[in-house]
GUTOR-91397 format. One record per residue (C-alpha): y negated, z, x; residue in three letters; residue number from 0. Coordinates in Angstrom, 1 decimal, m for minus. Layout:
GUTOR-91397
> Y, Z, X, ALA, NUM $
...
***
This chain:
GUTOR-91397
> m22.5, 24.7, 3.9, MET, 0 $
> m23.8, 22.0, 6.2, SER, 1 $
> m27.3, 22.1, 7.6, GLU, 2 $
> m29.9, 19.8, 6.1, GLN, 3 $
> m31.5, 17.2, 8.4, VAL, 4 $
> m34.8, 15.6, 7.5, ARG, 5 $
> m35.1, 11.9, 7.7, LEU, 6 $
> m38.0, 11.1, 9.8, THR, 7 $
> m39.3, 7.9, 11.5, SER, 8 $
> m37.8, 9.3, 14.7, GLU, 9 $
> m34.4, 9.0, 13.2, CYS, 10 $
> m34.9, 5.3, 12.5, LEU, 11 $
> m35.8, 4.4, 16.1, LYS, 12 $
> m32.9, 2.4, 17.6, THR, 13 $
> m32.3, m0.2, 20.2, ASP, 14 $
> m30.5, m2.9, 18.2, PRO, 15 $
> m29.2, m4.7, 21.3, ALA, 16 $
> m27.8, m1.5, 22.8, LYS, 17 $
> m26.2, m0.5, 19.5, LEU, 18 $
> m24.6, m4.0, 19.1, ALA, 19 $
> m23.1, m3.7, 22.6, VAL, 20 $
> m21.7, m0.2, 21.7, GLU, 21 $
> m20.1, m1.6, 18.5, ILE, 22 $
> m18.7, m4.6, 20.3, GLU, 23 $
> m17.2, m2.3, 22.9, ASP, 24 $
> m15.6, m0.2, 20.1, PHE, 25 $
> m14.2, m3.3, 18.5, ILE, 26 $
> m12.8, m4.6, 21.8, ARG, 27 $
> m11.2, m1.3, 22.9, SER, 28 $
> m9.7, m0.8, 19.5, THR, 29 $
> m8.3, m4.3, 19.4, PHE, 30 $
> m6.8, m3.9, 22.8, LEU, 31 $
> m5.4, m0.4, 22.0, GLU, 32 $
> m3.6, m1.6, 18.9, TYR, 33 $
> m2.4, m4.8, 20.7, ARG, 34 $
> m3.1, m7.2, 17.8, ARG, 35 $
> m3.2, m11.0, 17.8, ASP, 36 $
> m6.5, m11.2, 16.0, GLY, 37 $
> m8.9, m9.7, 13.5, ILE, 38 $
> m9.4, m10.8, 9.8, VAL, 39 $
> m13.0, m10.5, 8.6, VAL, 40 $
> m13.6, m11.0, 4.9, THR, 41 $
> m16.8, m13.0, 4.3, ILE, 42 $
> m18.8, m12.4, 1.1, SER, 43 $
> m21.9, m14.4, 2.1, GLY, 44 $
> m24.0, m11.2, 2.6, GLY, 45 $
> m25.6, m9.9, 5.7, LEU, 46 $
> m23.1, m7.1, 6.2, ASP, 47 $
> m20.0, m9.3, 6.5, SER, 48 $
> m22.0, m11.9, 8.6, SER, 49 $
> m23.0, m9.3, 11.1, VAL, 50 $
> m19.4, m7.9, 11.2, ALA, 51 $
> m18.0, m11.3, 11.9, ALA, 52 $
> m20.6, m12.0, 14.6, ALA, 53 $
> m19.9, m8.7, 16.4, LEU, 54 $
> m16.1, m9.4, 16.2, CYS, 55 $
> m16.6, m12.9, 17.8, VAL, 56 $
> m18.8, m11.5, 20.5, ARG, 57 $
> m16.2, m8.7, 21.2, ALA, 58 $
> m13.0, m10.7, 21.4, ILE, 59 $
> m13.9, m14.4, 21.0, GLY, 60 $
> m13.9, m16.8, 18.1, LYS, 61 $
> m10.3, m18.0, 18.6, ASP, 62 $
> m9.0, m14.5, 17.7, LYS, 63 $
> m11.0, m14.2, 14.5, ILE, 64 $
> m9.8, m15.3, 11.1, ILE, 65 $
> m12.6, m15.6, 8.6, LYS, 66 $
> m11.6, m15.2, 4.9, LEU, 67 $
> m14.0, m16.2, 2.2, MET, 68 $
> m13.3, m14.1, m0.9, LEU, 69 $
> m14.2, m15.4, m4.4, PRO, 70 $
> m16.5, m13.5, m6.5, GLU, 71 $
> m14.8, m12.3, m9.7, ILE, 72 $
> m17.0, m11.4, m12.7, MET, 73 $
***
């Protein structure tokens, strides 16, 4: 059984700029490791996909990102 960890205000203290750089480094190194031509990012119009697209652009450049807007199906 896993140990329970309490969610405190200390857990929420982050440095957003540092975290963004770490994520960009991960994207860049993974992209280079797998030797791909680009990254496809699906855009929903929400904050999550917008941030993901921005991090990818910053990591490998806008010319290597294909943005794909998906329709909403109801």
